C-alpha positions as CSV (number, residue, x, y, z in Angstrom):
1,M,68.4,-22.3,3.5
2,I,67.6,-26.1,3.7
3,D,69.3,-27.8,6.8
4,E,71.9,-30.6,6.5
5,K,69.6,-33.2,7.4
6,K,66.7,-32.7,5.0
7,M,69.5,-32.3,2.5
8,A,71.7,-36.0,3.6
9,V,67.6,-37.5,2.6
10,I,67.4,-35.8,-0.7
11,F,71.0,-36.8,-1.5
12,K,69.7,-40.1,-0.1
13,A,67.6,-40.9,-3.1
14,F,69.9,-40.1,-5.3
15,C,72.4,-42.6,-4.3
16,D,70.9,-45.7,-6.0
17,E,71.3,-46.9,-9.3
18,N,67.5,-48.6,-9.0
19,R,66.5,-45.4,-7.4
20,I,68.2,-43.3,-10.4
21,R,66.6,-45.5,-13.0
22,I,63.3,-44.8,-10.7
23,L,64.0,-41.6,-11.3
24,K,63.8,-41.8,-15.0
25,M,61.2,-43.1,-15.7
26,L,59.2,-40.7,-13.8
27,A,60.7,-37.7,-15.3
28,T,58.3,-39.0,-18.2
29,G,55.1,-39.4,-16.4
30,E,53.3,-40.5,-13.2
31,K,53.2,-45.0,-12.7
32,C,51.9,-46.9,-11.0
33,G,54.0,-48.9,-9.1
34,C,53.5,-52.3,-10.9
35,K,54.9,-50.9,-13.7
36,L,57.9,-49.6,-12.0
37,L,57.9,-53.0,-10.5
38,E,58.2,-54.8,-14.5
39,E,61.0,-52.3,-15.7
40,I,64.0,-52.6,-12.9
41,N,63.2,-56.1,-11.9
42,V,63.6,-55.9,-7.8
43,T,61.1,-57.9,-6.0
44,Q,58.0,-55.9,-4.9
45,P,59.8,-55.8,-0.8
46,T,62.4,-53.7,-2.9
47,L,60.6,-51.4,-4.8
48,S,58.6,-50.5,-1.4
49,H,61.9,-49.6,0.3
50,H,62.6,-47.4,-2.6
51,M,59.5,-46.0,-2.9
52,K,60.1,-45.4,0.6
53,I,63.1,-43.0,0.1
54,L,62.3,-41.5,-2.7
55,C,59.0,-40.0,-1.3
56,D,60.5,-39.4,2.1
57,S,62.9,-36.9,0.5
58,G,59.7,-35.3,-1.2
59,V,61.1,-35.6,-4.7
60,V,59.0,-38.0,-5.2
61,T,54.9,-38.5,-4.3
62,G,52.9,-41.2,-4.0
63,R,48.9,-42.0,-4.4
64,K,46.9,-44.9,-3.4
65,E,44.5,-46.2,-6.3
66,G,43.2,-49.7,-5.5
67,K,45.9,-51.7,-4.2
68,W,48.0,-50.0,-6.2
69,T,50.1,-46.5,-5.5
70,H,51.1,-44.0,-8.6
71,Y,54.4,-41.9,-8.4
72,S,55.4,-39.4,-9.4
73,I,58.1,-36.7,-9.6
74,S,56.8,-33.6,-7.1
75,P,57.6,-30.8,-8.7
76,Q,58.2,-29.2,-5.4
77,G,60.2,-31.4,-4.2
78,A,62.5,-31.2,-7.2
79,R,63.0,-27.5,-7.1
80,M,64.3,-28.4,-3.4
81,A,66.7,-30.6,-4.6
82,V,67.7,-28.4,-7.0
83,Q,68.2,-25.7,-4.6
84,C,70.0,-28.2,-2.3
85,L,72.5,-29.1,-5.1
86,Q,73.1,-25.0,-5.7
87,E,74.0,-24.6,-1.8
88,L,76.5,-26.6,-1.5
89,T,78.3,-25.8,-5.0
90,C,77.5,-22.3,-4.7
91,I,81.0,-20.6,-4.5
92,S,81.4,-18.0,-2.3
93,G,84.3,-15.3,-2.9
94,S,84.5,-13.8,0.8
95,N,87.2,-16.8,1.8
96,E,88.8,-16.2,-0.9
97,N,92.1,-14.5,0.3
98,M,92.6,-15.6,3.4
99,P,95.5,-17.7,5.0
100,C,94.3,-21.6,5.4
101,C,96.3,-21.2,8.5
102,E,98.0,-18.6,10.7
103,K,101.4,-18.7,10.9
């Protein structure tokens, strides 16, 4: 069971167009920050902000190489995001026949 705070951090990573673009780019493999910067057409501080949110969620990991960081999707973080969505959208039948309020 994933706690609500961690769920919010994960979903925050997915709630921005630029972060979605970044994730789509990373789906094809590891990318250097310089490549991401060229492709999504934002400033370096803006890219850093987006990458911090993605890394904080655990869905993306970064490794330093010289002055650049290379980013990739974390298989463990991706599994956690899938689990999070499943937990929130799984419908249980336990309250199926229960009235919504007492009369």
